[in-house]
A tleap script that builds the chain and sets N, CA, C and O, in Angstrom:
source leaprc.protein.ff14SB
mol = sequence {
  NMET ALA SER VAL SER GLU LEU THR CYS ILE
  TYR SER ALA LEU ILE LEU HIE ASP ASN GLU
  VAL THR VAL MET GLU ASN LYS ILE ASN SER
  LEU ILE LYS ALA ALA GLY VAL ASN VAL GLU
  PRO PHE TRP PRO GLY LEU PHE ALA LYS ALA
  LEU ALA ASN VAL ASN ILE GLY SER LEU ILE
  CYS LYS ILE GLY ALA GLY GLY PRO ALA PRO
  ALA ALA ILE ALA ALA PRO ALA GLY GLY PRO
  ALA SER PRO THR SER ALA ALA PRO ALA GLU
  GLU GLU LYS VAL GLU ALA LYS LYS GLU GLU
  SER GLU GLY SER ASP ASP ASP MET GLY PHE
  GLY LEU PHE CASP
}
set mol.1.N position { 120.172 95.042 105.690 }
set mol.1.CA position { 120.143 95.239 104.263 }
set mol.1.C position { 121.398 94.602 103.664 }
set mol.1.O position { 122.501 94.740 104.194 }
set mol.2.N position { 121.204 93.915 102.570 }
set mol.2.CA position { 122.320 93.236 101.922 }
set mol.2.C position { 123.192 94.237 101.180 }
set mol.2.O position { 122.708 95.225 100.628 }
set mol.3.N position { 124.477 93.960 101.182 }
set mol.3.CA position { 125.419 94.829 100.479 }
set mol.3.C position { 125.428 94.494 98.994 }
set mol.3.O position { 124.866 93.482 98.578 }
set mol.4.N position { 126.060 95.336 98.205 }
set mol.4.CA position { 126.176 95.093 96.769 }
set mol.4.C position { 126.921 93.791 96.520 }
set mol.4.O position { 126.574 93.041 95.608 }
set mol.5.N position { 127.934 93.521 97.320 }
set mol.5.CA position { 128.700 92.281 97.170 }
set mol.5.C position { 127.831 91.051 97.399 }
set mol.5.O position { 127.889 90.086 96.637 }
set mol.6.N position { 127.030 91.096 98.450 }
set mol.6.CA position { 126.144 89.966 98.749 }
set mol.6.C position { 125.112 89.774 97.637 }
set mol.6.O position { 124.892 88.657 97.169 }
set mol.7.N position { 124.488 90.860 97.226 }
set mol.7.CA position { 123.468 90.761 96.180 }
set mol.7.C position { 124.054 90.256 94.873 }
set mol.7.O position { 123.420 89.474 94.165 }
set mol.8.N position { 125.248 90.695 94.554 }
set mol.8.CA position { 125.902 90.236 93.330 }
set mol.8.C position { 126.129 88.727 93.378 }
set mol.8.O position { 125.907 88.033 92.386 }
set mol.9.N position { 126.564 88.226 94.513 }
set mol.9.CA position { 126.779 86.782 94.659 }
set mol.9.C position { 125.463 86.013 94.634 }
set mol.9.O position { 125.393 84.917 94.078 }
set mol.10.N position { 124.431 86.576 95.227 }
set mol.10.CA position { 123.119 85.925 95.218 }
set mol.10.C position { 122.610 85.813 93.789 }
set mol.10.O position { 122.185 84.742 93.357 }
set mol.11.N position { 122.652 86.922 93.057 }
set mol.11.CA position { 122.180 86.900 91.673 }
set mol.11.C position { 123.033 85.977 90.810 }
set mol.11.O position { 122.510 85.294 89.929 }
set mol.12.N position { 124.329 85.951 91.053 }
set mol.12.CA position { 125.210 85.054 90.305 }
set mol.12.C position { 124.839 83.594 90.564 }
set mol.12.O position { 124.787 82.786 89.637 }
set mol.13.N position { 124.585 83.266 91.824 }
set mol.13.CA position { 124.190 81.898 92.164 }
set mol.13.C position { 122.862 81.532 91.516 }
set mol.13.O position { 122.687 80.408 91.045 }
set mol.14.N position { 121.924 82.479 91.491 }
set mol.14.CA position { 120.637 82.216 90.850 }
set mol.14.C position { 120.784 82.036 89.342 }
set mol.14.O position { 120.117 81.188 88.749 }
set mol.15.N position { 121.647 82.824 88.724 }
set mol.15.CA position { 121.899 82.679 87.285 }
set mol.15.C position { 122.502 81.310 86.993 }
set mol.15.O position { 122.084 80.629 86.056 }
set mol.16.N position { 123.477 80.911 87.791 }
set mol.16.CA position { 124.089 79.597 87.595 }
set mol.16.C position { 123.066 78.488 87.779 }
set mol.16.O position { 123.011 77.553 86.981 }
set mol.17.N position { 122.260 78.587 88.823 }
set mol.17.CA position { 121.235 77.572 89.062 }
set mol.17.C position { 120.235 77.516 87.909 }
set mol.17.O position { 119.853 76.432 87.468 }
set mol.18.N position { 119.815 78.676 87.426 }
set mol.18.CA position { 118.841 78.734 86.339 }
set mol.18.C position { 119.386 78.091 85.061 }
set mol.18.O position { 118.629 77.525 84.272 }
set mol.19.N position { 120.697 78.182 84.865 }
set mol.19.CA position { 121.328 77.574 83.688 }
set mol.19.C position { 121.833 76.159 83.955 }
set mol.19.O position { 122.560 75.583 83.146 }
set mol.20.N position { 121.436 75.609 85.106 }
set mol.20.CA position { 121.783 74.248 85.515 }
set mol.20.C position { 123.298 74.023 85.573 }
set mol.20.O position { 123.801 72.975 85.168 }
set mol.21.N position { 124.008 75.032 86.085 }
set mol.21.CA position { 125.450 74.963 86.276 }
set mol.21.C position { 125.713 74.895 87.778 }
set mol.21.O position { 125.065 75.596 88.555 }
set mol.22.N position { 126.648 74.063 88.182 }
set mol.22.CA position { 126.996 73.931 89.592 }
set mol.22.C position { 127.558 75.253 90.107 }
set mol.22.O position { 128.408 75.875 89.471 }
set mol.23.N position { 127.065 75.667 91.275 }
set mol.23.CA position { 127.509 76.921 91.877 }
set mol.23.C position { 128.888 76.684 92.496 }
set mol.23.O position { 129.035 75.972 93.490 }
set mol.24.N position { 129.896 77.310 91.872 }
set mol.24.CA position { 131.274 77.194 92.342 }
set mol.24.C position { 131.892 78.584 92.377 }
set mol.24.O position { 131.447 79.488 91.670 }
set mol.25.N position { 132.921 78.749 93.206 }
set mol.25.CA position { 133.540 80.059 93.390 }
set mol.25.C position { 134.038 80.648 92.073 }
set mol.25.O position { 133.804 81.824 91.794 }
set mol.26.N position { 134.725 79.839 91.260 }
set mol.26.CA position { 135.275 80.369 90.017 }
set mol.26.C position { 134.182 80.793 89.035 }
set mol.26.O position { 134.377 81.731 88.262 }
set mol.27.N position { 133.046 80.118 89.058 }
set mol.27.CA position { 131.945 80.481 88.162 }
set mol.27.C position { 131.250 81.755 88.640 }
set mol.27.O position { 130.839 82.585 87.830 }
set mol.28.N position { 131.123 81.903 89.949 }
set mol.28.CA position { 130.569 83.149 90.500 }
set mol.28.C position { 131.498 84.306 90.149 }
set mol.28.O position { 131.040 85.378 89.752 }
set mol.29.N position { 132.809 84.087 90.296 }
set mol.29.CA position { 133.778 85.133 89.962 }
set mol.29.C position { 133.712 85.503 88.478 }
set mol.29.O position { 133.862 86.672 88.125 }
set mol.30.N position { 133.490 84.524 87.619 }
set mol.30.CA position { 133.379 84.809 86.182 }
set mol.30.C position { 132.185 85.708 85.890 }
set mol.30.O position { 132.287 86.655 85.110 }
set mol.31.N position { 131.066 85.409 86.514 }
set mol.31.CA position { 129.878 86.245 86.314 }
set mol.31.C position { 130.077 87.649 86.873 }
set mol.31.O position { 129.647 88.629 86.266 }
set mol.32.N position { 130.722 87.743 88.015 }
set mol.32.CA position { 130.977 89.048 88.633 }
set mol.32.C position { 131.888 89.882 87.733 }
set mol.32.O position { 131.665 91.077 87.537 }
set mol.33.N position { 132.915 89.232 87.193 }
set mol.33.CA position { 133.841 89.933 86.305 }
set mol.33.C position { 133.110 90.396 85.041 }
set mol.33.O position { 133.320 91.518 84.579 }
set mol.34.N position { 132.256 89.540 84.483 }
set mol.34.CA position { 131.506 89.901 83.281 }
set mol.34.C position { 130.543 91.057 83.541 }
set mol.34.O position { 130.284 91.870 82.654 }
set mol.35.N position { 130.014 91.125 84.768 }
set mol.35.CA position { 129.090 92.199 85.120 }
set mol.35.C position { 129.820 93.501 85.419 }
set mol.35.O position { 129.215 94.573 85.398 }
set mol.36.N position { 131.108 93.413 85.694 }
set mol.36.CA position { 131.884 94.606 85.997 }
set mol.36.C position { 131.605 95.195 87.370 }
set mol.36.O position { 131.690 96.408 87.565 }
set mol.37.N position { 131.273 94.334 88.313 }
set mol.37.CA position { 130.957 94.778 89.668 }
set mol.37.C position { 132.149 94.484 90.576 }
set mol.37.O position { 132.775 93.430 90.468 }
set mol.38.N position { 132.453 95.407 91.458 }
set mol.38.CA position { 133.513 95.195 92.441 }
set mol.38.C position { 132.924 94.512 93.665 }
set mol.38.O position { 132.013 95.030 94.311 }
set mol.39.N position { 133.464 93.337 93.968 }
set mol.39.CA position { 132.978 92.533 95.088 }
set mol.39.C position { 134.147 92.229 96.009 }
set mol.39.O position { 135.256 91.955 95.553 }
set mol.40.N position { 133.889 92.281 97.300 }
set mol.40.CA position { 134.909 91.889 98.262 }
set mol.40.C position { 135.264 90.421 98.006 }
set mol.40.O position { 134.370 89.593 97.831 }
set mol.41.N position { 136.549 90.095 97.982 }
set mol.41.CA position { 136.989 88.789 97.491 }
set mol.41.C position { 136.516 87.567 98.275 }
set mol.41.O position { 136.553 86.460 97.738 }
set mol.42.N position { 136.080 87.720 99.505 }
set mol.42.CA position { 135.666 86.543 100.273 }
set mol.42.C position { 134.236 86.107 99.975 }
set mol.42.O position { 133.880 84.965 100.266 }
set mol.43.N position { 133.405 86.975 99.406 }
set mol.43.CA position { 131.999 86.645 99.192 }
set mol.43.C position { 131.769 85.477 98.235 }
set mol.43.O position { 130.994 84.585 98.582 }
set mol.44.N position { 132.385 85.420 97.062 }
set mol.44.CA position { 132.111 84.298 96.156 }
set mol.44.C position { 132.405 82.937 96.785 }
set mol.44.O position { 131.615 82.005 96.639 }
set mol.45.N position { 133.540 82.817 97.485 }
set mol.45.CA position { 133.876 81.549 98.142 }
set mol.45.C position { 132.895 81.200 99.242 }
set mol.45.O position { 132.528 80.038 99.415 }
set mol.46.N position { 132.473 82.212 99.984 }
set mol.46.CA position { 131.509 82.000 101.062 }
set mol.46.C position { 130.188 81.472 100.513 }
set mol.46.O position { 129.627 80.512 101.042 }
set mol.47.N position { 129.698 82.100 99.456 }
set mol.47.CA position { 128.442 81.654 98.861 }
set mol.47.C position { 128.579 80.270 98.239 }
set mol.47.O position { 127.674 79.444 98.364 }
set mol.48.N position { 129.692 80.010 97.576 }
set mol.48.CA position { 129.901 78.703 96.963 }
set mol.48.C position { 129.896 77.594 98.012 }
set mol.48.O position { 129.301 76.537 97.799 }
set mol.49.N position { 130.559 77.834 99.145 }
set mol.49.CA position { 130.596 76.834 100.214 }
set mol.49.C position { 129.228 76.682 100.875 }
set mol.49.O position { 128.821 75.574 101.224 }
set mol.50.N position { 128.525 77.794 101.044 }
set mol.50.CA position { 127.213 77.738 101.697 }
set mol.50.C position { 126.187 77.009 100.837 }
set mol.50.O position { 125.280 76.363 101.363 }
set mol.51.N position { 126.324 77.108 99.525 }
set mol.51.CA position { 125.337 76.500 98.629 }
set mol.51.C position { 125.782 75.154 98.064 }
set mol.51.O position { 125.085 74.572 97.233 }
set mol.52.N position { 126.937 74.653 98.508 }
set mol.52.CA position { 127.491 73.412 97.968 }
set mol.52.C position { 126.551 72.222 98.154 }
set mol.52.O position { 126.384 71.425 97.231 }
set mol.53.N position { 125.950 72.091 99.301 }
set mol.53.CA position { 125.090 70.934 99.586 }
set mol.53.C position { 123.625 71.326 99.737 }
set mol.53.O position { 122.873 70.665 100.452 }
set mol.54.N position { 123.220 72.406 99.060 }
set mol.54.CA position { 121.857 72.905 99.182 }
set mol.54.C position { 121.146 72.740 97.843 }
set mol.54.O position { 121.711 73.038 96.791 }
set mol.55.N position { 119.920 72.271 97.888 }
set mol.55.CA position { 119.097 72.218 96.690 }
set mol.55.C position { 118.476 73.604 96.515 }
set mol.55.O position { 117.492 73.934 97.177 }
set mol.56.N position { 119.041 74.398 95.640 }
set mol.56.CA position { 118.622 75.788 95.474 }
set mol.56.C position { 117.175 75.869 95.002 }
set mol.56.O position { 116.445 76.773 95.410 }
set mol.57.N position { 116.755 74.954 94.162 }
set mol.57.CA position { 115.370 74.944 93.678 }
set mol.57.C position { 114.371 74.792 94.807 }
set mol.57.O position { 113.373 75.512 94.845 }
set mol.58.N position { 114.615 73.873 95.724 }
set mol.58.CA position { 113.694 73.698 96.843 }
set mol.58.C position { 113.779 74.872 97.812 }
set mol.58.O position { 112.783 75.228 98.441 }
set mol.59.N position { 114.953 75.472 97.936 }
set mol.59.CA position { 115.120 76.646 98.790 }
set mol.59.C position { 114.273 77.806 98.271 }
set mol.59.O position { 113.627 78.511 99.047 }
set mol.60.N position { 114.282 77.993 96.959 }
set mol.60.CA position { 113.494 79.057 96.347 }
set mol.60.C position { 112.000 78.806 96.552 }
set mol.60.O position { 111.246 79.739 96.831 }
set mol.61.N position { 111.581 77.579 96.418 }
set mol.61.CA position { 110.155 77.241 96.554 }
set mol.61.C position { 109.659 77.381 97.986 }
set mol.61.O position { 108.468 77.606 98.198 }
set mol.62.N position { 110.534 77.254 98.968 }
set mol.62.CA position { 110.127 77.319 100.372 }
set mol.62.C position { 110.006 78.750 100.885 }
set mol.62.O position { 109.437 78.966 101.955 }
set mol.63.N position { 110.518 79.720 100.160 }
set mol.63.CA position { 110.458 81.107 100.609 }
set mol.63.C position { 109.015 81.565 100.649 }
set mol.63.O position { 108.294 81.430 99.660 }
set mol.64.N position { 108.591 82.098 101.765 }
set mol.64.CA position { 107.235 82.619 101.903 }
set mol.64.C position { 106.190 81.569 102.213 }
set mol.64.O position { 105.004 81.893 102.286 }
set mol.65.N position { 106.588 80.323 102.396 }
set mol.65.CA position { 105.615 79.268 102.668 }
set mol.65.C position { 105.513 78.959 104.150 }
set mol.65.O position { 105.077 77.868 104.515 }
set mol.66.N position { 105.900 79.884 105.011 }
set mol.66.CA position { 105.959 79.604 106.437 }
set mol.66.C position { 104.674 79.822 107.202 }
set mol.66.O position { 104.503 79.223 108.264 }
set mol.67.N position { 103.762 80.649 106.722 }
set mol.67.CA position { 102.592 80.980 107.511 }
set mol.67.C position { 101.306 80.457 106.917 }
set mol.67.O position { 101.295 79.923 105.808 }
set mol.68.N position { 100.206 80.613 107.665 }
set mol.68.CA position { 98.920 80.154 107.170 }
set mol.68.C position { 98.412 81.058 106.046 }
set mol.68.O position { 98.824 82.211 105.917 }
set mol.69.N position { 97.531 80.516 105.256 }
set mol.69.CA position { 96.957 81.276 104.151 }
set mol.69.C position { 96.061 82.384 104.688 }
set mol.69.O position { 95.419 82.186 105.719 }
set mol.70.N position { 95.991 83.541 104.035 }
set mol.70.CA position { 95.149 84.632 104.509 }
set mol.70.C position { 93.679 84.247 104.626 }
set mol.70.O position { 92.996 84.734 105.527 }
set mol.71.N position { 93.175 83.396 103.751 }
set mol.71.CA position { 91.776 82.983 103.825 }
set mol.71.C position { 91.507 82.197 105.106 }
set mol.71.O position { 90.416 82.286 105.670 }
set mol.72.N position { 92.484 81.438 105.562 }
set mol.72.CA position { 92.306 80.672 106.793 }
set mol.72.C position { 92.219 81.597 108.005 }
set mol.72.O position { 91.518 81.287 108.969 }
set mol.73.N position { 92.903 82.697 107.968 }
set mol.73.CA position { 92.856 83.647 109.073 }
set mol.73.C position { 91.500 84.341 109.116 }
set mol.73.O position { 90.975 84.612 110.196 }
set mol.74.N position { 90.935 84.627 107.960 }
set mol.74.CA position { 89.681 85.356 107.882 }
set mol.74.C position { 88.464 84.443 107.975 }
set mol.74.O position { 87.348 84.898 107.723 }
set mol.75.N position { 88.639 83.186 108.326 }
set mol.75.CA position { 87.533 82.236 108.384 }
set mol.75.C position { 86.567 82.597 109.503 }
set mol.75.O position { 86.998 82.955 110.599 }
set mol.76.N position { 85.269 82.508 109.241 }
set mol.76.CA position { 84.300 82.762 110.302 }
set mol.76.C position { 84.356 81.653 111.349 }
set mol.76.O position { 84.814 80.545 111.068 }
set mol.77.N position { 83.896 81.955 112.538 }
set mol.77.CA position { 83.972 80.996 113.641 }
set mol.77.C position { 83.118 79.761 113.397 }
set mol.77.O position { 83.393 78.710 113.978 }
set mol.78.N position { 82.090 79.853 112.556 }
set mol.78.CA position { 81.170 78.744 112.352 }
set mol.78.C position { 81.660 77.666 111.431 }
set mol.78.O position { 81.095 76.573 111.453 }
set mol.79.N position { 82.659 77.886 110.631 }
set mol.79.CA position { 83.072 76.852 109.700 }
set mol.79.C position { 84.261 77.267 108.878 }
set mol.79.O position { 84.892 78.289 109.148 }
set mol.80.N position { 84.572 76.462 107.859 }
set mol.80.CA position { 85.749 76.756 107.047 }
set mol.80.C position { 85.536 77.993 106.178 }
set mol.80.O position { 84.407 78.375 105.871 }
set mol.81.N position { 86.641 78.598 105.797 }
set mol.81.CA position { 86.575 79.802 104.965 }
set mol.81.C position { 86.230 79.428 103.538 }
set mol.81.O position { 86.702 78.421 103.011 }
set mol.82.N position { 85.422 80.234 102.937 }
set mol.82.CA position { 85.130 80.060 101.518 }
set mol.82.C position { 85.672 81.262 100.787 }
set mol.82.O position { 85.861 82.312 101.401 }
set mol.83.N position { 85.933 81.148 99.478 }
set mol.83.CA position { 86.485 82.277 98.742 }
set mol.83.C position { 85.595 83.514 98.800 }
set mol.83.O position { 86.101 84.635 98.743 }
set mol.84.N position { 84.277 83.334 98.913 }
set mol.84.CA position { 83.386 84.493 98.934 }
set mol.84.C position { 83.345 85.159 100.299 }
set mol.84.O position { 83.014 86.341 100.391 }
set mol.85.N position { 83.673 84.430 101.369 }
set mol.85.CA position { 83.595 85.035 102.698 }
set mol.85.C position { 84.725 86.031 102.944 }
set mol.85.O position { 84.538 86.990 103.692 }
set mol.86.N position { 85.881 85.829 102.338 }
set mol.86.CA position { 87.003 86.741 102.541 }
set mol.86.C position { 86.966 87.914 101.569 }
set mol.86.O position { 87.574 88.951 101.835 }
set mol.87.N position { 86.272 87.772 100.459 }
set mol.87.CA position { 86.279 88.801 99.420 }
set mol.87.C position { 85.697 90.138 99.885 }
set mol.87.O position { 86.311 91.163 99.591 }
set mol.88.N position { 84.560 90.210 100.589 }
set mol.88.CA position { 84.037 91.515 100.982 }
set mol.88.C position { 84.986 92.290 101.891 }
set mol.88.O position { 85.087 93.511 101.773 }
set mol.89.N position { 85.672 91.611 102.784 }
set mol.89.CA position { 86.608 92.294 103.667 }
set mol.89.C position { 87.763 92.894 102.868 }
set mol.89.O position { 88.211 94.004 103.152 }
set mol.90.N position { 88.239 92.156 101.870 }
set mol.90.CA position { 89.325 92.659 101.037 }
set mol.90.C position { 88.872 93.872 100.228 }
set mol.90.O position { 89.619 94.838 100.075 }
set mol.91.N position { 87.641 93.815 99.712 }
set mol.91.CA position { 87.119 94.932 98.935 }
set mol.91.C position { 86.986 96.181 99.808 }
set mol.91.O position { 87.274 97.289 99.355 }
set mol.92.N position { 86.553 96.003 101.054 }
set mol.92.CA position { 86.421 97.135 101.963 }
set mol.92.C position { 87.779 97.779 102.232 }
set mol.92.O position { 87.886 99.003 102.296 }
set mol.93.N position { 88.826 96.947 102.392 }
set mol.93.CA position { 90.168 97.469 102.642 }
set mol.93.C position { 90.660 98.271 101.446 }
set mol.93.O position { 91.251 99.338 101.609 }
set mol.94.N position { 90.414 97.753 100.233 }
set mol.94.CA position { 90.850 98.445 99.025 }
set mol.94.C position { 90.132 99.778 98.901 }
set mol.94.O position { 90.755 100.790 98.581 }
set mol.95.N position { 88.807 99.790 99.154 }
set mol.95.CA position { 88.047 101.027 99.070 }
set mol.95.C position { 88.515 102.034 100.122 }
set mol.95.O position { 88.587 103.231 99.842 }
set mol.96.N position { 88.831 101.563 101.324 }
set mol.96.CA position { 89.303 102.455 102.374 }
set mol.96.C position { 90.646 103.073 101.988 }
set mol.96.O position { 90.878 104.256 102.237 }
set mol.97.N position { 91.524 102.287 101.386 }
set mol.97.CA position { 92.815 102.819 100.957 }
set mol.97.C position { 92.639 103.851 99.857 }
set mol.97.O position { 93.341 104.862 99.840 }
set mol.98.N position { 91.701 103.609 98.926 }
set mol.98.CA position { 91.446 104.572 97.862 }
set mol.98.C position { 90.957 105.888 98.446 }
set mol.98.O position { 91.400 106.961 98.035 }
set mol.99.N position { 90.039 105.804 99.408 }
set mol.99.CA position { 89.506 107.018 100.020 }
set mol.99.C position { 90.603 107.769 100.771 }
set mol.99.O position { 90.649 108.998 100.729 }
set mol.100.N position { 91.485 107.040 101.457 }
set mol.100.CA position { 92.581 107.680 102.180 }
set mol.100.C position { 93.515 108.392 101.214 }
set mol.100.O position { 93.939 109.518 101.469 }
set mol.101.N position { 93.833 107.738 100.110 }
set mol.101.CA position { 94.764 108.352 99.169 }
set mol.101.C position { 94.137 109.556 98.486 }
set mol.101.O position { 94.836 110.531 98.208 }
set mol.102.N position { 92.844 109.516 98.209 }
set mol.102.CA position { 92.174 110.661 97.611 }
set mol.102.C position { 92.101 111.813 98.607 }
set mol.102.O position { 92.286 112.972 98.233 }
set mol.103.N position { 91.836 111.501 99.858 }
set mol.103.CA position { 91.727 112.526 100.891 }
set mol.103.C position { 93.057 113.185 101.197 }
set mol.103.O position { 93.083 114.352 101.588 }
set mol.104.N position { 94.161 112.474 101.032 }
set mol.104.CA position { 95.457 113.045 101.363 }
set mol.104.C position { 95.808 114.197 100.427 }
set mol.104.O position { 96.465 115.146 100.856 }
set mol.105.N position { 95.394 114.145 99.167 }
set mol.105.CA position { 95.640 115.248 98.237 }
set mol.105.C position { 94.845 116.476 98.654 }
set mol.105.O position { 95.339 117.600 98.561 }
set mol.106.N position { 93.606 116.262 99.118 }
set mol.106.CA position { 92.771 117.376 99.528 }
set mol.106.C position { 93.323 118.068 100.776 }
set mol.106.O position { 93.222 119.285 100.928 }
set mol.107.N position { 93.907 117.266 101.660 }
set mol.107.CA position { 94.467 117.837 102.884 }
set mol.107.C position { 95.624 118.793 102.578 }
set mol.107.O position { 95.839 119.760 103.309 }
set mol.108.N position { 96.361 118.527 101.508 }
set mol.108.CA position { 97.509 119.353 101.169 }
set mol.108.C position { 97.118 120.565 100.329 }
set mol.108.O position { 97.930 121.468 100.129 }
set mol.109.N position { 95.895 120.588 99.844 }
set mol.109.CA position { 95.451 121.718 99.065 }
set mol.109.C position { 95.709 121.578 97.573 }
set mol.109.O position { 95.419 122.501 96.813 }
set mol.110.N position { 96.251 120.439 97.134 }
set mol.110.CA position { 96.453 120.228 95.710 }
set mol.110.C position { 96.369 118.748 95.408 }
set mol.110.O position { 96.512 117.914 96.301 }
set mol.111.N position { 96.139 118.426 94.156 }
set mol.111.CA position { 96.069 117.054 93.722 }
set mol.111.C position { 97.083 116.819 92.605 }
set mol.111.O position { 97.713 117.756 92.113 }
set mol.112.N position { 97.223 115.603 92.228 }
set mol.112.CA position { 98.188 115.237 91.202 }
set mol.112.C position { 97.838 115.854 89.863 }
set mol.112.O position { 98.730 116.253 89.115 }
set mol.113.N position { 96.544 115.938 89.546 }
set mol.113.CA position { 96.125 116.425 88.239 }
set mol.113.C position { 95.475 117.796 88.293 }
set mol.113.O position { 94.784 118.174 87.347 }
set mol.114.N position { 95.667 118.549 89.355 }
set mol.114.CA position { 95.098 119.909 89.452 }
set mol.114.C position { 95.897 120.895 88.632 }
set mol.114.O position { 95.565 122.080 88.595 }
savepdb mol mol.pdb
quit
């Protein structure tokens, strides 16, 4: 789990990137000071050096793009997946979760709106 110091530097770097400002230690420190957050002094420099030669925009776009699409996993053995072939399985999962959540209130003897 990331510490408050790390998260503060991450958000500061994202704010700078979003405003098309170069991520530098002094600019991260300015944002941290404006936010009124106490950060361990080595974090801003560490983040500035780590992001100096990184295209932050492409880094953001690559997050979560590592695995195959869920529709490809649910493809039948006979051919490629179609949007309609995966839909019934998803609907069944949603209905099963609804039934489980409704049943859990009954097991305890009370419900949210009783």
